[in-house]
VEXDREN-2710 file (C-alpha; in Angstrom, 1 decimal):
% VEXDREN-2710
k/r/px/py/pz
1/UNK/19.0/7.0/-23.5
2/UNK/18.9/3.5/-24.8
3/UNK/15.7/1.9/-23.8
4/UNK/15.2/-1.9/-23.7
5/UNK/11.9/-2.6/-25.3
6/UNK/12.2/-6.4/-25.3
7/UNK/9.1/-7.6/-23.5
8/UNK/9.3/-11.3/-24.4
9/UNK/8.3/-13.4/-21.5
10/UNK/7.3/-10.4/-19.5
11/UNK/3.8/-9.9/-20.6
12/UNK/1.8/-6.7/-21.0
13/UNK/-1.5/-5.3/-19.7
14/UNK/-4.4/-6.2/-21.9
15/UNK/-6.3/-3.0/-21.3
16/UNK/-6.1/0.4/-19.6
17/UNK/-9.0/-0.7/-17.3
18/UNK/-7.1/-3.8/-16.4
19/UNK/-4.0/-1.8/-15.5
20/UNK/-5.9/0.7/-13.4
21/UNK/-7.7/-2.1/-11.5
22/UNK/-4.4/-3.9/-10.9
23/UNK/-2.5/-0.7/-9.9
24/UNK/-5.3/0.5/-7.7
25/UNK/-5.5/-2.9/-6.2
26/UNK/-1.8/-2.7/-5.4
27/UNK/-2.4/0.7/-3.7
28/UNK/-5.7/-0.4/-2.0
29/UNK/-4.7/-2.7/0.8
30/UNK/-4.8/-3.1/4.5
31/UNK/-3.3/0.4/4.7
32/UNK/-6.6/1.8/3.5
33/UNK/-9.1/-0.3/5.5
34/UNK/-7.0/-1.3/8.5
35/UNK/-4.4/1.5/9.0
36/UNK/-6.2/4.5/7.6
37/UNK/-9.2/4.4/10.1
38/UNK/-7.0/4.0/13.2
39/UNK/-4.5/6.7/12.1
40/UNK/-7.5/8.9/11.5
41/UNK/-8.9/8.1/14.9
42/UNK/-5.5/9.0/16.5
43/UNK/-5.2/12.3/14.7
44/UNK/-8.4/14.1/15.1
45/UNK/-10.9/12.6/12.6
46/UNK/-12.0/15.0/9.9
47/UNK/-9.0/17.3/10.2
48/UNK/-6.7/14.4/9.4
49/UNK/-8.9/13.3/6.4
50/UNK/-8.8/16.9/5.0
51/UNK/-5.0/17.0/5.2
52/UNK/-4.7/13.5/3.8
53/UNK/-6.6/14.3/0.7
54/UNK/-4.4/17.3/0.0
55/UNK/-1.3/15.1/0.5
56/UNK/-2.6/12.5/-2.0
57/UNK/-3.1/15.3/-4.6
58/UNK/0.1/17.2/-4.0
59/UNK/2.6/14.5/-3.1
60/UNK/1.2/11.0/-3.8
61/UNK/0.1/11.5/-7.4
62/UNK/3.3/13.3/-8.6
63/UNK/5.4/10.4/-7.1
64/UNK/3.1/7.9/-8.7
65/UNK/3.6/9.6/-12.1
66/UNK/7.3/9.4/-11.5
67/UNK/7.5/5.6/-10.9
68/UNK/5.1/4.8/-13.8
69/UNK/7.1/6.9/-16.2
70/UNK/10.4/5.3/-15.1
71/UNK/8.8/1.8/-15.6
72/UNK/7.3/2.4/-19.0
73/UNK/10.3/4.3/-20.3
74/UNK/12.7/1.5/-19.5
75/UNK/10.4/-1.5/-19.8
76/UNK/12.1/-3.1/-16.9
77/UNK/11.8/-4.1/-13.2
78/UNK/13.2/-1.6/-10.7
79/UNK/16.8/-3.0/-10.8
80/UNK/16.8/-3.3/-14.6
81/UNK/15.2/0.2/-14.9
82/UNK/17.9/1.9/-12.8
83/UNK/20.6/0.0/-14.7
84/UNK/19.3/1.4/-18.0
85/UNK/18.4/4.8/-16.7
86/UNK/21.8/5.7/-15.2
87/UNK/25.5/4.8/-15.9
88/UNK/26.3/5.4/-12.3
89/UNK/26.0/2.1/-10.5
90/UNK/25.2/3.8/-7.2
91/UNK/21.7/4.5/-8.6
92/UNK/21.1/0.7/-8.8
93/UNK/20.6/1.0/-5.0
94/UNK/17.0/2.1/-5.2
95/UNK/16.2/-0.7/-7.6
96/UNK/17.8/-3.3/-5.3
97/UNK/16.0/-1.8/-2.3
98/UNK/12.7/-2.1/-4.2
99/UNK/13.0/-5.8/-4.7
100/UNK/14.2/-6.4/-1.1
101/UNK/11.5/-4.2/0.4
102/UNK/8.6/-5.9/-1.5
103/UNK/9.9/-9.4/-0.5
104/UNK/10.4/-8.6/3.1
105/UNK/7.1/-6.8/3.6
106/UNK/5.4/-9.7/1.9
107/UNK/6.8/-12.0/4.6
108/UNK/4.9/-10.3/7.4
109/UNK/2.0/-8.7/5.5
110/UNK/0.9/-12.2/4.5
111/UNK/0.6/-13.0/8.2
112/UNK/-1.9/-10.2/8.7
113/UNK/-3.7/-11.5/5.6
114/UNK/-3.8/-14.9/7.3
115/UNK/-5.5/-13.3/10.3
116/UNK/-8.3/-12.0/8.0
117/UNK/-8.9/-15.5/6.6
118/UNK/-9.2/-16.8/10.2
119/UNK/-11.7/-14.1/11.2
120/UNK/-13.9/-14.8/8.1
121/UNK/-14.2/-18.4/9.5
122/UNK/-14.9/-17.3/13.1
123/UNK/-17.5/-14.8/12.1
124/UNK/-19.3/-17.3/9.8
125/UNK/-19.4/-20.0/12.5
126/UNK/-20.2/-17.3/15.2
127/UNK/-17.3/-18.3/17.5
128/UNK/-16.1/-15.3/19.6
129/UNK/-12.3/-15.1/19.4
130/UNK/-9.8/-13.2/21.6
131/UNK/-7.4/-11.5/19.2
132/UNK/-4.4/-11.8/21.6
133/UNK/-5.0/-15.5/21.9
134/UNK/-5.7/-16.0/18.2
135/UNK/-2.4/-14.5/17.0
136/UNK/-0.5/-16.6/19.6
137/UNK/-1.7/-19.8/18.1
138/UNK/0.8/-20.8/15.4
139/UNK/-1.1/-24.1/14.6
140/UNK/-3.8/-21.8/13.2
141/UNK/-1.8/-18.9/11.9
142/UNK/0.9/-20.8/9.9
143/UNK/-1.6/-22.8/7.8
144/UNK/-3.7/-19.6/7.2
145/UNK/-0.7/-17.6/6.1
146/UNK/0.5/-20.4/3.8
147/UNK/-3.0/-20.7/2.3
148/UNK/-3.0/-17.0/1.5
149/UNK/0.4/-17.1/0.0
150/UNK/-0.5/-20.0/-2.3
151/UNK/-3.5/-18.1/-3.6
152/UNK/-1.1/-15.2/-4.3
153/UNK/1.4/-17.5/-6.1
154/UNK/-1.4/-19.0/-8.3
155/UNK/-2.4/-15.5/-9.4
156/UNK/1.2/-14.6/-10.3
157/UNK/1.5/-17.9/-12.3
158/UNK/-1.1/-16.6/-14.7
159/UNK/1.1/-13.8/-15.8
160/UNK/0.4/-10.1/-16.3
161/UNK/-2.8/-10.1/-18.3
162/UNK/-3.9/-13.7/-17.7
163/UNK/-3.3/-13.7/-13.9
164/UNK/-2.8/-10.2/-12.3
165/UNK/-5.2/-8.4/-14.6
166/UNK/-8.0/-11.0/-14.6
167/UNK/-7.8/-11.3/-10.8
168/UNK/-7.9/-7.5/-10.3
169/UNK/-10.9/-7.1/-12.6
170/UNK/-12.7/-9.6/-10.4
171/UNK/-11.4/-8.7/-7.0
172/UNK/-11.7/-4.9/-7.2
173/UNK/-15.5/-4.8/-8.0
174/UNK/-16.0/-7.3/-5.2
175/UNK/-14.1/-5.0/-2.9
176/UNK/-16.2/-2.0/-4.0
177/UNK/-19.5/-3.8/-3.5
178/UNK/-18.5/-5.1/0.0
179/UNK/-17.2/-1.8/1.2
180/UNK/-20.3/0.1/0.0
181/UNK/-22.7/-2.4/1.6
182/UNK/-20.9/-2.4/4.9
183/UNK/-20.5/1.4/5.0
184/UNK/-24.2/1.7/4.1
185/UNK/-25.1/-0.5/7.1
186/UNK/-22.8/1.3/9.4
187/UNK/-24.1/4.8/8.6
188/UNK/-27.7/3.7/9.2
189/UNK/-27.1/2.5/12.8
190/UNK/-28.9/4.5/15.5
191/UNK/-26.4/7.0/16.9
192/UNK/-24.1/6.8/13.8
193/UNK/-24.5/10.6/13.1
194/UNK/-21.8/11.5/15.7
195/UNK/-19.4/9.2/14.1
196/UNK/-20.1/10.7/10.6
197/UNK/-19.6/14.2/12.1
198/UNK/-16.4/13.2/13.8
199/UNK/-15.1/11.7/10.6
200/UNK/-16.2/14.1/7.9
201/UNK/-16.5/17.5/9.6
202/UNK/-13.0/18.9/10.0
203/UNK/-12.0/20.7/13.2
204/UNK/-9.2/22.7/11.8
205/UNK/-7.9/23.6/15.2
206/UNK/-6.7/20.0/15.5
207/UNK/-4.3/20.4/12.5
208/UNK/-0.8/20.6/13.7
209/UNK/2.7/19.4/12.6
210/UNK/2.1/15.9/13.8
211/UNK/-1.2/15.6/12.0
212/UNK/0.3/16.9/8.7
213/UNK/3.3/14.5/8.9
214/UNK/1.0/11.5/9.8
215/UNK/-1.2/12.4/6.7
216/UNK/1.9/12.7/4.5
217/UNK/3.2/9.3/5.6
218/UNK/-0.2/7.7/5.1
219/UNK/-0.6/9.3/1.7
220/UNK/2.5/7.9/0.1
221/UNK/2.3/4.6/1.9
222/UNK/-1.3/4.0/0.8
223/UNK/-0.5/5.0/-2.8
224/UNK/2.1/2.3/-3.1
225/UNK/4.8/4.8/-4.1
226/UNK/8.3/4.2/-2.8
227/UNK/8.1/0.5/-3.2
228/UNK/9.1/0.1/-6.9
229/UNK/5.7/-1.6/-7.4
230/UNK/4.6/1.0/-9.8
231/UNK/7.9/0.9/-11.7
232/UNK/7.2/-2.8/-12.3
233/UNK/3.6/-2.3/-13.2
234/UNK/4.5/0.7/-15.4
235/UNK/6.9/-1.5/-17.3
236/UNK/4.0/-3.6/-18.5
237/UNK/2.2/-0.6/-20.0
238/UNK/2.0/-0.1/-23.8
239/UNK/3.1/3.3/-25.2
240/UNK/-0.5/4.0/-26.2
241/UNK/-1.6/4.2/-22.5
242/UNK/-2.4/7.5/-20.9
243/UNK/-0.2/7.8/-17.7
244/UNK/-1.9/11.0/-16.6
245/UNK/-5.5/9.7/-16.6
246/UNK/-4.4/6.3/-15.3
247/UNK/-2.5/7.9/-12.4
248/UNK/-5.4/10.1/-11.5
249/UNK/-7.8/7.2/-11.5
250/UNK/-5.5/5.2/-9.3
251/UNK/-5.2/8.1/-6.8
252/UNK/-9.0/8.6/-6.8
253/UNK/-9.8/4.9/-6.3
254/UNK/-7.3/4.6/-3.5
255/UNK/-8.6/7.6/-1.7
256/UNK/-12.2/6.6/-2.3
257/UNK/-11.6/3.2/-0.7
258/UNK/-9.8/4.8/2.3
259/UNK/-12.6/7.3/2.9
260/UNK/-15.2/4.5/2.7
261/UNK/-13.1/2.5/5.1
262/UNK/-13.6/5.2/7.7
263/UNK/-17.3/5.3/6.9
264/UNK/-17.5/1.6/7.7
265/UNK/-15.9/2.0/11.1
266/UNK/-16.5/5.3/12.8
267/UNK/-20.3/5.5/12.6
268/UNK/-20.5/2.0/14.1
269/UNK/-17.9/2.7/16.8
270/UNK/-19.7/5.9/17.9
271/UNK/-23.2/4.2/17.6
272/UNK/-22.0/1.6/20.2
273/UNK/-20.3/4.1/22.5
274/UNK/-16.7/2.9/21.8
275/UNK/-13.6/5.0/21.4
276/UNK/-12.3/5.9/17.9
277/UNK/-8.6/6.1/19.0
278/UNK/-8.1/2.4/19.9
279/UNK/-5.1/2.2/17.6
280/UNK/-4.0/-0.8/15.5
281/UNK/-6.4/-3.1/17.4
282/UNK/-9.4/-1.1/16.1
283/UNK/-10.3/-3.6/13.4
284/UNK/-9.5/-7.0/15.0
285/UNK/-10.5/-6.2/18.6
286/UNK/-13.2/-3.6/18.4
287/UNK/-15.1/-4.4/15.2
288/UNK/-16.0/-8.0/16.1
289/UNK/-17.7/-6.5/19.2
290/UNK/-19.6/-4.1/16.9
291/UNK/-20.7/-6.9/14.6
292/UNK/-22.0/-8.9/17.6
293/UNK/-24.3/-6.1/18.6
294/UNK/-26.0/-5.2/15.3
295/UNK/-28.7/-7.1/13.4
296/UNK/-27.2/-9.4/10.8
297/UNK/-23.8/-8.8/12.4
298/UNK/-22.6/-12.4/11.7
299/UNK/-22.9/-11.9/7.9
300/UNK/-21.7/-8.3/8.0
301/UNK/-18.6/-9.4/10.1
302/UNK/-17.7/-12.2/7.7
303/UNK/-18.2/-9.8/4.7
304/UNK/-15.9/-7.2/6.4
305/UNK/-13.1/-9.7/6.9
306/UNK/-13.6/-11.0/3.4
307/UNK/-13.2/-7.4/2.2
308/UNK/-9.9/-7.2/4.2
309/UNK/-8.7/-10.4/2.7
310/UNK/-9.4/-9.2/-0.9
311/UNK/-7.7/-5.9/-0.1
312/UNK/-4.7/-7.7/1.2
313/UNK/-4.6/-10.1/-1.8
314/UNK/-4.5/-7.3/-4.4
315/UNK/-1.5/-5.9/-2.5
316/UNK/0.4/-9.2/-2.0
317/UNK/0.0/-9.9/-5.7
318/UNK/2.0/-6.7/-6.5
319/UNK/4.6/-7.4/-3.8
320/UNK/5.3/-10.9/-5.2
321/UNK/5.4/-9.6/-8.8
322/UNK/8.3/-7.3/-8.1
323/UNK/10.9/-10.0/-7.2
324/UNK/9.4/-12.3/-9.7
325/UNK/9.6/-9.7/-12.5
326/UNK/13.3/-9.2/-11.5
327/UNK/14.1/-12.9/-11.8
328/UNK/12.3/-13.1/-15.2
329/UNK/14.1/-9.9/-16.6
330/UNK/17.5/-10.2/-15.2
331/UNK/18.1/-13.9/-14.5
332/UNK/15.9/-15.3/-17.3
333/UNK/14.1/-17.6/-14.9
334/UNK/10.7/-18.8/-16.0
335/UNK/7.7/-17.3/-14.3
336/UNK/6.6/-20.6/-12.8
337/UNK/10.0/-21.2/-11.1
338/UNK/10.3/-17.6/-10.0
339/UNK/6.8/-17.4/-8.5
340/UNK/7.1/-20.7/-6.6
341/UNK/10.7/-20.0/-5.5
342/UNK/10.0/-16.5/-4.2
343/UNK/6.6/-17.5/-2.8
344/UNK/7.9/-20.5/-0.8
345/UNK/10.9/-18.4/0.5
346/UNK/8.4/-15.8/1.7
347/UNK/6.3/-18.5/3.4
348/UNK/9.4/-19.8/5.3
349/UNK/10.5/-16.3/6.4
350/UNK/6.9/-15.5/7.5
351/UNK/7.3/-18.0/10.3
352/UNK/9.5/-15.7/12.5
353/UNK/6.8/-13.0/12.1
354/UNK/4.2/-15.5/13.3
355/UNK/6.3/-16.7/16.3
356/UNK/7.0/-13.1/17.4
357/UNK/3.5/-12.9/18.8
358/UNK/4.2/-15.7/21.2
359/UNK/5.9/-14.7/24.5
360/UNK/9.2/-16.1/25.5
361/UNK/11.0/-17.0/22.3
362/UNK/13.8/-15.3/20.4
363/UNK/11.5/-13.7/17.8
364/UNK/9.3/-12.1/20.4
365/UNK/12.1/-10.7/22.5
366/UNK/14.7/-9.6/19.8
367/UNK/15.2/-5.8/20.1
368/UNK/16.4/-3.2/17.6
369/UNK/17.6/0.2/18.8
370/UNK/18.5/3.1/16.5
371/UNK/19.0/6.4/18.5
372/UNK/15.7/7.1/20.2
373/UNK/13.9/4.3/18.3
374/UNK/13.4/1.0/20.0
375/UNK/11.4/-1.9/18.5
376/UNK/10.9/-5.3/20.1
377/UNK/9.7/-8.4/18.3
378/UNK/10.5/-9.6/14.8
379/UNK/7.1/-8.4/13.4
380/UNK/7.5/-4.9/14.7
381/UNK/11.1/-4.7/13.6
382/UNK/10.3/-5.8/10.1
383/UNK/7.4/-3.4/9.8
384/UNK/9.3/-0.4/11.0
385/UNK/12.5/-1.2/9.1
386/UNK/11.0/-2.2/5.7
387/UNK/7.4/-1.1/5.8
388/UNK/8.1/2.4/7.1
389/UNK/11.8/3.5/7.1
390/UNK/13.0/1.8/3.9
391/UNK/9.9/2.9/2.0
392/UNK/10.4/6.5/3.0
393/UNK/14.1/6.4/2.1
394/UNK/13.2/4.8/-1.3
395/UNK/10.6/7.5/-2.0
396/UNK/13.3/10.1/-1.4
397/UNK/15.8/8.3/-3.6
398/UNK/13.4/8.0/-6.5
399/UNK/12.4/11.7/-6.3
400/UNK/16.1/12.8/-6.1
401/UNK/17.1/10.6/-8.9
402/UNK/14.3/11.7/-11.3
403/UNK/14.7/15.4/-10.3
404/UNK/18.4/15.8/-10.2
405/UNK/20.3/12.9/-11.7
406/UNK/18.1/11.7/-14.6
407/UNK/17.1/13.7/-17.7
408/UNK/13.8/14.9/-16.2
409/UNK/12.6/16.1/-19.6
410/UNK/12.7/12.4/-20.8
411/UNK/10.2/11.6/-18.1
412/UNK/8.0/14.6/-19.0
413/UNK/8.1/13.4/-22.6
414/UNK/7.1/9.8/-21.4
415/UNK/4.2/11.1/-19.4
416/UNK/3.0/13.3/-22.3
417/UNK/2.7/10.2/-24.6
418/UNK/-1.0/9.6/-24.7
419/UNK/-1.6/12.9/-22.9
420/UNK/-0.1/15.8/-25.0
421/UNK/-1.8/18.4/-22.8
422/UNK/0.7/17.6/-20.1
423/UNK/3.3/19.7/-22.0
424/UNK/0.9/22.6/-22.9
425/UNK/1.0/25.8/-20.9
426/UNK/-2.0/26.1/-18.6
427/UNK/-1.3/29.0/-16.3
428/UNK/1.3/31.8/-16.2
429/UNK/3.2/30.1/-19.0
430/UNK/3.6/26.9/-17.0
431/UNK/2.6/23.5/-18.2
432/UNK/1.5/20.6/-16.0
433/UNK/4.9/19.0/-16.9
434/UNK/6.9/22.0/-15.6
435/UNK/4.8/22.0/-12.4
436/UNK/5.4/18.3/-12.0
437/UNK/9.2/18.8/-12.4
438/UNK/9.1/21.5/-9.7
439/UNK/7.3/19.1/-7.3
440/UNK/9.7/16.2/-8.0
441/UNK/12.8/18.4/-7.6
442/UNK/11.9/20.5/-4.6
443/UNK/8.5/19.8/-2.9
444/UNK/8.6/16.0/-2.8
445/UNK/12.2/15.6/-1.5
446/UNK/11.5/18.3/1.1
447/UNK/8.3/16.7/2.3
448/UNK/9.7/13.2/2.3
449/UNK/12.7/14.4/4.2
450/UNK/10.4/15.9/6.9
451/UNK/8.6/12.6/7.2
452/UNK/11.9/10.8/7.5
453/UNK/13.0/13.1/10.3
454/UNK/9.7/12.5/12.0
455/UNK/10.2/8.8/12.0
456/UNK/13.3/9.4/14.2
457/UNK/11.4/11.6/16.6
458/UNK/13.0/14.9/15.5
459/UNK/9.6/16.7/15.9
460/UNK/8.4/14.8/19.0
461/UNK/7.5/11.2/19.6
462/UNK/8.7/8.9/16.8
463/UNK/6.1/8.0/14.2
464/UNK/4.8/4.5/14.6
465/UNK/5.4/1.9/11.9
466/UNK/2.7/1.3/9.3
END
């Protein structure tokens, strides 16, 4: 296979640590700190956590290796990578989907990020805020969303090593410190023991098909696989880097942050006698009540929403970089023009997501129906269509492509560069590479297919969007 190694104007990671921090930052986002706790609360606590960790190891990491290998092998963005990897133009579809998904998710994900900025301010000045009223106030939400997007654009303008890598090396340690401090305060509250027990002591009787499918969905959503993000980030890797150890570190950091996210929330929720299954409102409605009732709650609350903002920023950086990388690679547009062009377009298209929270306008009443699926409101439609359905389909396409259409041995060879043990036999004459191929060809497509069917309610109630 002819591989394009021209990286002029693209940039490259300055160090393995920088790449791991950036890639882990892409994976660590609101999905870990906002979505993971409420999905855990809705699915039985410790039982869900146990299944989730297994899913990360058995499904998330193999899919992560796949995207990183495709990216580094081709040295291109998702569209350019698929163009190089296959002569069949139909396989350009996953690449095109990657760029579209990252852009469209960015348009509403930045709105949630704007909420976190607003909550930092309200916690610092100690002004109680009603979440439902707050998100229905566009004169606040639009400036906050635009402010957050401008920060994201400024990071991308710095390039791969000068912008994304430097920002990630700063932001990720800040995130770790904040999450450890808040979790430490939460677990020392009087009555927190019940929350810790609920969260970390699995009740295996609660594990059923719904819990397993929810854990699978959360695993590959939180790992940033199926977006093409890791194809783009992998394309900036030098050949000397070790994909195996890097991938393992990314998976470990992502899971560590998700687990600490639960330790921040459940002990505090139980200590104050609140319910753990409040759903998506758990962070924005329930936690401010928690902070109001504990010593030093004002500072802890501001720190928590600062943590959410940092997590959101490390993810929006990667979402913006995918379409920007495409314009640099394929259209030969400068990074400055690409970053501002895509960023401003995302800001404009974020406005419908903001307006969808306000009753009575088109964006709040627009409805989408697909079979038994019904979504109302622009925000929910975008989240289900791009943040849930399209990501799942893309995960499936990447796995099928690598396992059945592409020369899988080329990917094994790519992963083994810097990690020769990947091709050495370890058990029953099987190498890690052969086991990985089996997972990519059979296990991952089967599992993702089940998750996809679950989204449409084949196994019961349709899975909610992420």
